[in-house]
C-alpha positions, -999 to +999 in steps of 0.1 A: +617-122+305+650-106+321+646-081+349+651-048+340+673-027+365+675+010+366+705+026+380+703+055+398+737+083+405+728+104+432+744+119+460+744+107+493+721+138+506+699+132+471+691+101+481+667+097+509+649+135+503+657+144+463+621+142+445+633+127+413+651+097+430+618+095+452+597+098+418+620+075+397+620+047+421+580+045+428+573+046+393+602+017+388+587-002+421+549+002+400+565-011+365+584-044+375+621-021+373+647-028+402+661+005+414+694+004+426+716+036+436+749+047+425+761+065+454+787+096+439+807+100+474+810+057+477+817+052+438+856+048+432+862+056+395+892+032+390+866+005+399+841+012+373+858-009+350+852-039+367+818-036+383+788-062+366+755-052+353+728-067+334+724-059+297+696-041+296+695-018+323+682+016+322+707+046+336+696+081+353+720+106+363+705+128+387+734+148+408+747+174+390+785+174+405+812+166+381+816+129+392+785+126+388+791+136+349+827+114+350+804+085+365+776+082+339+802+090+312+825+063+321+796+040+331+785+045+292+818+041+280+832+010+296+802-007+293+790-004+258+755-017+250+746-022+286+729+008+293+703+031+281+697+064+291+682+096+279+714+108+259+750+103+252+765+123+279+800+139+272+830+129+293+832+164+305+802+191+311+826+223+306+817+257+299+834+254+265+803+226+259+780+254+272+790+278+248+787+252+221+752+246+232+748+280+228+767+290+194+740+259+179+715+272+197+724+304+173+732+289+141+694+269+140+679+302+144+664+296+178+653+331+198+676+328+224+680+361+248+705+387+232+738+369+243+770+377+245+803+356+256+828+370+279+864+361+268+899+382+278+892+411+257+863+426+280+891+429+303+913+453+278+883+475+271+881+510+279+850+524+292+838+539+261+842+508+242+825+486+272+799+509+271+793+507+230+793+468+235+767+468+259+748+490+238+743+464+215+722+448+234+699+486+243+725+492+271+724+489+313+705+471+330+724+438+319+724+407+339+760+386+340+755+352+344+780+323+352+772+293+333+766+260+350+751+266+383+720+266+396+689+281+410+701+318+406+733+316+417+759+333+398+731+357+381+741+392+388+718+425+375+744+451+365+732+489+365+765+506+349+794+507+338+816+506+371+799+476+386+804+458+355+837+472+353+839+460+387+828+419+378+851+420+350+883+422+370+869+396+393+872+371+367+899+349+358+917+356+333+925+316+326+888+312+327+859+321+310+822+310+319+800+336+321+777+356+295+761+387+296+725+388+287+695+416+277+678+420+311+641+416+308+623+438+333+592+426+326+588+387+316+573+355+323+591+322+335+577+287+321+593+254+324+584+226+300+591+194+303+596+176+273+596+133+262+610+122+231+597+150+214+560+166+234+559+189+260+544+166+289+543+192+315+547+229+320+549+251+354+552+289+356+575+299+380+566+334+395+590+364+409+591+369+445+583+409+452+621+414+463+639+392+437+643+398+399+651+361+398+627+334+397+647+302+407+670+324+430+656+298+461+652+264+469+613+270+473+604+288+444+567+298+435+555+285+408+519+268+399+508+247+368+500+253+339+478+233+310+505+224+279+474+229+257+471+270+267+508+272+260+518+294+230+525+274+198+561+294+197+573+282+232+562+246+229+585+249+197+612+265+210+609+236+237+614+209+218+637+224+191+658+232+223+657+197+231+664+184+199+696+197+198+710+180+228+698+145+213+676+139+244+650+124+251+642+146+282+649+180+286+638+205+313+630+236+290+630+275+306+611+301+284+607+336+289+585+352+278+590+392+272+559+411+285+564+442+270+562+426+236+553+390+243+583+379+224+591+340+235+631+332+248+648+303+251+668+308+286+679+273+293+678+233+284+687+215+314+695+175+306+690+159+335+664+182+350+643+184+384+611+172+367+597+157+401+590+195+411+564+200+381+549+161+387+531+178+420+511+207+412+504+190+376+491+157+393+515+136+363+536+107+368+567+120+350+589+095+360+565+063+346+563+084+315+600+087+311+607+051+321+586+039+296+605+065+271+638+051+283+623+012+272+614+019+240+644+033+232+662+004+248+638-017+222+647+002+195+682-007+201+680-039+207+696-036+237+681-064+254+679-097+244 
């Protein structure tokens, strides 16, 4: 039988310290799979077409940089039938793509946090019209979120019209990558890891005493959650969210409003930092992910 190789797209900083990289390498070795890093900073995009790869190889992107996303797409497009990945990647991960995902979630009737998309018309609104628009979400406070960032970056709580107008005036008129969301004063935040249409692990993120964001630091306060204890609605939202991404893996953030026990789909992360859940839950997620990728490869007859 031919040797299977797992190619991991990662940055220089991630190659030694990143939890997902290390977990994947350990799981690959335990499964008899060779792992190889494709370092983003060392890769010349123009040379990807000439690279040689083995039929039946696996591909996983850890880095969330724009170049890493381009590398992933080029590898799949320029070497058709060679790689099995968790999804079919888009060529570029732009805010417009994230807007499309948001609209798809709405169209499918998924319960998302009440959301408004910021465009150039917001900068043209007078104070009364702006107030009416925010009133549709229940009024202030609200949350303004810049798309495409992580660890709480670009997420701001806004308490009044003057502060909102100041933020709007700072947005470049030719670029729109922000949304307004309802502020949940009291909520619980769950991260569910989905593999092949099943929730395999779950965490709860706890709010620090001095911040409304649960994931604003590199070391958030987390605890393991038994999947069996999750509400059926929470599991359904997570599975439906990942299905919309056509991925075999997803890290799904679910917020539960403690005032009415309503569960909201906040975000679907593909790929995701699932290694954070491996320690607290004692679950080998990388091994399950590699097994799922191998099953996907075999279903599509990519290994002969």
